[in-house]
C-alpha positions in Angstrom: 2.4 4.0 5.7 -0.7 2.0 6.3 -3.8 0.8 4.6 -3.5 -3.0 4.3 -5.5 -4.1 1.4 -8.4 -6.6 2.0 -7.8 -8.8 -1.0 -4.7 -10.4 0.3 -3.8 -9.4 3.9 -5.2 -9.2 7.3 -4.2 -6.5 9.8 -0.5 -6.6 10.5 0.4 -8.6 13.6 3.3 -7.6 15.9 4.9 -11.1 16.0 8.1 -12.0 14.3 7.9 -13.7 10.9 9.8 -16.7 12.2 6.9 -17.3 14.6 3.8 -16.3 12.8 0.7 -15.5 14.7 -2.7 -17.0 13.9 -3.5 -13.9 11.9 -0.2 -14.1 10.0 -0.8 -17.8 9.2 -4.2 -16.9 7.8 -2.5 -14.3 5.7 0.0 -16.8 4.4 -2.6 -19.3 3.6 -4.8 -16.9 1.8 -1.9 -15.4 -0.1 -0.5 -18.8 -1.1 -3.9 -19.8 -2.5 -4.6 -16.5 -4.2 -1.3 -15.6 -5.7 -0.4 -19.2 -6.8 3.2 -18.8 -5.6 3.3 -21.5 -3.1 3.0 -21.4 0.7 5.8 -21.1 3.3 5.1 -20.9 7.0 8.5 -19.4 7.7 10.7 -16.7 6.1 13.8 -17.4 4.1 13.1 -20.9 2.9 13.5 -22.3 -0.6 10.7 -24.1 -2.4 11.7 -27.4 -4.1 12.7 -26.7 -7.6 12.8 -30.2 -9.1 15.2 -31.5 -11.7 15.8 -28.9 -14.4 13.4 -26.4 -12.9 14.5 -23.0 -11.5 14.6 -22.5 -7.8 11.7 -20.5 -6.2 12.6 -18.7 -3.0 10.1 -16.8 -0.8 10.6 -14.6 2.2 8.1 -12.7 4.3 8.9 -9.9 6.8 7.3 -7.0 8.5 7.9 -3.6 6.9 6.1 -0.3 6.3 3.7 -1.0 9.1 2.5 -4.2 7.3 3.8 -7.6 6.0 5.9 -7.8 2.9 6.3 -11.0 0.8 8.9 -11.4 -1.9 9.2 -14.4 -4.2 12.0 -14.8 -6.7 12.3 -17.6 -9.3 15.6 -18.1 -11.0 17.9 -20.9 -12.2 20.6 -19.6 -9.7 19.4 -20.0 -6.2 22.1 -17.7 -4.8 21.1 -15.0 -7.2 17.4 -15.4 -6.2 18.4 -15.0 -2.6 20.4 -11.9 -3.4 17.5 -10.4 -5.3 15.2 -10.9 -2.4 17.6 -9.2 0.0 18.0 -6.3 -2.5 14.2 -6.0 -2.7 13.8 -5.8 1.1 16.6 -3.3 1.2 14.8 -1.1 -1.3 11.6 -1.3 0.8 13.5 -0.4 3.9 14.9 2.6 2.2 11.3 3.8 1.3 10.3 3.1 4.9 13.1 5.5 6.1 11.9 8.1 3.7 8.1 8.0 3.9 6.8 6.0 7.0 4.6 7.9 9.4 5.2 5.1 11.9 8.8 6.2 12.7 9.7 9.6 13.9 13.0 9.7 12.1 11.6 9.3 8.6 11.8 12.3 6.2 8.0 12.5 6.0 7.7 12.6 9.8 10.2 15.4 9.9 8.1 17.3 7.3 5.0 16.8 9.5 6.8 17.9 12.6 7.9 21.1 10.9 4.4 22.0 9.6 3.8 25.8 9.7 7.4 26.5 10.6 9.9 25.6 7.9 10.6 23.6 4.8 12.5 20.3 5.1 15.0 18.8 2.7 13.9 15.5 1.4 15.0 13.0 -1.3 13.8 13.4 -4.9 11.8 10.1 -4.4 9.7 11.7 -1.7 9.0 14.7 -3.9 8.0 12.4 -6.7 5.5 10.5 -4.6 4.0 13.6 -3.0 3.7 15.2 -6.5 1.7 12.2 -7.7 -0.5 12.3 -4.6 -1.1 16.0 -5.1 -2.0 15.3 -8.7 -4.6 12.8 -7.5 -6.0 15.4 -5.1 -6.3 17.9 -7.9 -8.0 15.4 -10.2 -10.6 14.5 -7.6 -11.1 18.1 -6.3 -9.7 17.1 -2.9 -11.8 13.9 -2.3 -8.5 12.0 -2.3 -5.9 14.0 -0.4 -2.4 13.2 1.0 -2.9 15.6 4.0 -5.5 13.2 5.5 -3.5 12.3 8.6 -5.2 14.7 11.0 -8.6 13.2 10.0 -7.2 9.7 10.3 -6.1 10.3 13.9 -9.4 12.1 14.7 -11.2 8.9 13.7 -9.1 6.7 15.9 -6.5 5.3 13.5 -2.8 5.0 14.1 -3.1 4.3 17.8 -4.8 7.6 18.6 -6.8 5.9 21.4 -9.9 7.6 20.5 -13.2 5.9 21.5 -16.0 8.2 20.6 -17.2 9.6 17.2 -15.9 13.1 16.6 -18.2 16.1 16.9 -18.9 18.5 14.0 -16.6 21.1 15.7 -13.8 18.6 15.9 -14.2 17.6 12.3 -14.2 21.3 11.2 -11.0 21.8 13.2 -9.3 18.9 11.5 -10.5 20.1 8.1 -8.8 23.5 8.7 -5.4 21.6 8.7 -6.4 19.3 5.8 -6.0 20.2 2.1 -3.5 19.7 -0.7 -3.2 23.5 -1.1 -1.2 23.4 2.2 1.6 21.5 0.6 4.6 23.4 -0.9 7.0 21.4 -3.0 10.2 23.0 -4.2 12.0 20.9 -6.8 14.9 23.3 -7.2 15.6 23.4 -3.4 14.7 19.8 -2.8 12.3 20.7 0.0 8.8 20.0 1.2 6.7 22.1 3.5 3.3 22.3 5.1 2.0 25.9 5.5 -0.1 25.4 8.5 0.8 24.1 12.0 -1.0 20.8 12.6 -1.1 19.8 9.0 0.3 16.3 8.2 1.0 14.2 5.2 0.1 10.5 5.0 1.3 8.6 1.9 -0.4 5.3 2.9 -2.5 5.4 -0.3 0.4 5.6 -2.6 3.7 5.0 -0.8 3.4 1.2 -0.6 2.9 1.2 -4.4 6.1 3.2 -4.7 7.9 0.7 -2.5 6.5 -2.1 -4.6 8.0 -0.6 -7.7 11.4 -0.1 -6.1 11.4 -3.7 -4.9 10.7 -4.9 -8.4 13.5 -2.6 -9.7 15.9 -4.3 -7.2 14.9 -7.8 -8.4 15.5 -6.8 -12.0 18.8 -5.2 -11.1 19.9 -8.6 -9.8 18.9 -10.2 -13.0 15.7 -11.8 -11.7 13.0 -11.9 -14.4 10.3 -13.9 -12.6 8.9 -13.1 -9.2 6.2 -11.7 -7.0 6.3 -8.8 -4.5 3.4 -8.1 -2.1 3.6 -5.0 0.0 0.6 -5.1 2.3 -1.7 -6.4 -0.4 -0.2 -4.3 -3.2 1.1 -6.9 -5.6 3.4 -6.8 -8.6 3.8 -9.9 -10.8 7.1 -10.0 -12.5 7.3 -12.1 -15.6 5.7 -15.5 -15.4 5.9 -18.2 -12.6 7.0 -21.0 -15.0 7.4 -21.9 -18.6 4.1 -22.1 -20.5 2.3 -19.9 -18.1 0.5 -16.8 -19.2 1.3 -15.0 -15.9 0.7 -15.0 -12.2 -2.8 -15.8 -11.1 -3.9 -13.3 -8.5 -7.3 -13.7 -6.8 -9.4 -10.9 -5.3 -11.3 -12.1 -2.3 -14.8 -11.0 -1.5 -14.5 -8.8 1.7 -17.6 -10.5 3.3 -17.2 -14.1 2.3 -13.5 -14.5 1.7 -14.3 -16.4 -1.5 -12.3 -15.5 -4.6 -14.5 -13.1 -6.5 -12.3 -12.4 -9.5 -9.0 -13.8 -10.8 -6.5 -11.7 -12.7 -3.6 -13.1 -14.7 -0.7 -10.6 -14.4 2.6 -10.4 -16.3 4.7 -7.3 -15.5 1.7 -5.6 -13.9 0.5 -4.5 -10.5 -2.8 -4.8 -8.7 -4.2 -3.2 -5.5 -7.5 -3.3 -3.7 -8.9 -0.7 -1.4 -11.8 -1.3 1.1 -12.7 -1.0 4.7 -13.0 -4.7 5.6 -9.6 -5.0 7.3 -9.3 -1.6 8.8 -12.4 -0.4 10.6 -13.5 -0.1 14.2 -16.3 1.2 16.4 -16.5 4.7 17.7 -19.4 4.9 20.0 -22.3 3.3 18.2 -20.8 3.8 14.7 -18.4 1.6 12.7 -15.8 3.7 11.0 -13.6 2.6 8.0 -10.2 4.0 7.4 -11.0 5.4 3.9 -12.2 9.0 4.4 -13.7 11.7 2.2 -11.1 14.5 2.7 -13.5 17.1 1.4 -16.2 16.4 4.0 -14.0 15.1 6.7 -16.2 12.0 7.1 -15.9 8.3 6.3 -16.4 7.6 2.6 -19.6 5.8 1.6 -18.0 3.5 -1.0 -18.4 -0.1 -2.3 -17.2 -3.1 -0.4 -13.9 -2.9 -2.3 -12.3 -1.4 -5.4 -9.4 -3.1 -7.3 -7.3 -1.5 -9.9 -4.8 -3.2 -12.3 -2.0 -1.1 -13.6 1.5 -1.1 -15.1 3.1 0.1 -11.9 2.5 -0.3 -8.2 2.1 3.5 -7.7 -0.7 3.6 -10.3 -2.5 0.6 -8.8 -2.2 1.8 -5.2 -3.4 5.4 -5.9 -5.9 4.2 -8.4 -7.6 1.7 -6.1 -8.1 4.4 -3.4 -9.5 6.9 -5.9 -11.8 4.2 -7.3 -13.1 3.4 -3.9 -13.8 7.0 -3.1 -15.4 7.8 -6.4 -17.3 4.5 -6.7 -18.2 2.5 -9.8 -20.6 5.2 -11.1 -18.0 8.0 -11.2 -14.7 6.2 -11.7 -14.1 6.4 -15.4 -10.4 5.5 -15.2 -7.3 7.3 -13.9 -3.8 7.8 -15.2 -2.0 4.5 -15.4 -5.1 2.4 -14.5 -5.8 -0.4 -17.0 -8.8 -2.0 -15.4 -11.1 -1.5 -12.3 -13.1 -4.2 -10.5 -15.7 -3.3 -7.9 -17.4 -5.5 -5.3 -20.6 -4.3 -3.7 
């Protein structure tokens, strides 16, 4: 999974969370200011609770090819710590299922078997792929989970490409791109790609799924107040303290870094899509990671698109679709409660 969101996170560093890099420190600072959940420079520390106030624990770790931050607020500090560990366990499980950054994930096995055979996968993987395919059908293929060949063609995921692709190369990549290449068999519990070279990438929806599973884990431990951020996909659970209407989440302007809009969230998710944090030069052109899967070329969207929703899946998928469609054509999407565009 990929696609760090520009409202909360910079590109994922390779350093350990116990020794944050400069980029990681900037991420923590921005996230602490925007999410209103306090700032910790190191993982696994407890924030002072004060007399009679619940403990607030926060941990940040690398996962899913990005940084994940979990905050738990509870009167029982040990329970808060258990909730955080369960949340990270749930995210690690999603990573083993759907990450394209590890060869042993279920999704990577599906990609490796493209054009040859169907692969048995968990029901969760089928659920996420089914939602992604629904998004592709609703946008006539503008949004498409089989985008991975195009992503690599444009130099993402360490493909080492340095020049802009030719029309012939784009046409070749488009021949192995398209949601109609995906075969999903619920009864057999299998997933297949009908053409060799086709590949699924769930970066536009998988982190939202992981976000929801982490929140489920917190709730299962009895935590009713917390915050989970998976690469800029944020779910606000309950309220941060008594008397509060919810968690204050700021959306930063991609160009200036200033807070452009604040959302007050209670049991809701938010995600932002844009190219500010993931773009690079190919020859003389700057290329962003959000691609138009129909044309096989970079999408010409706004600076960013933010979607508020009841679930992480709906905010994650919705923000990508909103960016690709733009403010003039995005009239809402299943599960989306509100959209906010910059630029």
